[in-house]
RODO-2510 file (C-alpha; in nm, 4 decimals, decimal comma):
residues 61
     n   res          X          Y          Z
     1     m     2,7690    -2,6739   -10,3341
     2     s     2,6001    -2,5308   -10,6397
     3     d     2,7337    -2,2718   -10,8903
     4     d     2,4296    -2,0595   -10,8672
     5     t     2,5057    -1,6904   -10,8200
     6     l     2,3052    -1,4723   -10,5842
     7     e     2,1508    -1,1588   -10,7376
     8     e     2,1632    -0,8339   -10,5504
     9     c     1,8219    -0,6924   -10,4543
    10     d     1,6848    -0,3959   -10,2815
    11     p     1,5532    -0,5083    -9,9397
    12     a     1,3003    -0,2229    -9,9347
    13     a     1,1406    -0,3533   -10,2714
    14     s     0,8869    -0,6364   -10,2663
    15     p     0,9685    -0,9318   -10,4808
    16     g     0,7771    -0,9279   -10,8027
    17     q     0,6969    -0,5626   -10,7896
    18     d     0,8403    -0,2825   -11,0007
    19     a     0,9567     0,0481   -10,8599
    20     p     0,6825     0,3014   -10,7906
    21     a     0,5960     0,5157   -11,0820
    22     d     0,6739     0,8905   -11,0702
    23     t     0,3368     1,0530   -11,0913
    24     d     0,4623     1,4094   -11,1232
    25     d     0,4961     1,3789   -11,4983
    26     d     0,1666     1,2020   -11,5504
    27     p    -0,0992     1,4533   -11,6719
    28     s    -0,3819     1,2012   -11,6086
    29     v    -0,3344     1,2284   -11,2336
    30     l    -0,5526     1,5101   -11,1037
    31     p    -0,5585     1,6472   -10,7543
    32     s    -0,8535     1,5557   -10,5240
    33     a    -1,1520     1,7895   -10,5312
    34     c    -1,2379     1,9988   -10,2302
    35     p    -1,5406     1,8348   -10,0627
    36     r    -1,7080     2,1704   -10,0062
    37     c    -1,6701     2,3458   -10,3408
    38     g    -1,5182     2,1019   -10,5889
    39     t    -1,2094     2,3060   -10,6698
    40     p    -0,8947     2,0947   -10,7064
    41     m    -0,7070     2,0679   -10,3789
    42     v    -0,3368     2,1583   -10,3976
    43     l    -0,2544     2,1858   -10,0210
    44     v    -0,4303     2,1163    -9,6925
    45     t    -0,3037     2,3351    -9,4042
    46     v    -0,3531     2,2186    -9,0439
    47     r    -0,3634     2,5143    -8,8097
    48     g    -0,4838     2,3276    -8,5028
    49     p    -0,6796     2,0326    -8,3985
    50     s    -1,0122     2,1497    -8,5557
    51     d    -0,8900     2,4043    -8,8089
    52     r    -0,7909     2,2621    -9,1513
    53     r    -0,7991     2,4844    -9,4714
    54     v    -0,7673     2,3823    -9,8432
    55     s    -0,5723     2,5796   -10,0894
    56     p    -0,6235     2,7479   -10,3212
    57     c    -0,9996     2,7782   -10,2543
    58     g    -0,9694     2,8559    -9,8715
    59     c    -1,2432     2,6314    -9,7647
    60     r    -1,2425     2,5009    -9,4145
    61     l    -1,2639     2,1235    -9,3646
***
């Protein structure tokens, strides 16, 4: 038997990858632009199978 010790690892993390970065504090990450008017999209609301609206501009998608 060998004297090697086993390291504990997170089973959800892939080997060789760092933890995902928190993008909330990164000012270089901008929201996607509305495809209709170009305003930055903050929220997309789905009201039904064919009714989606973008906030804050209010455009329908």
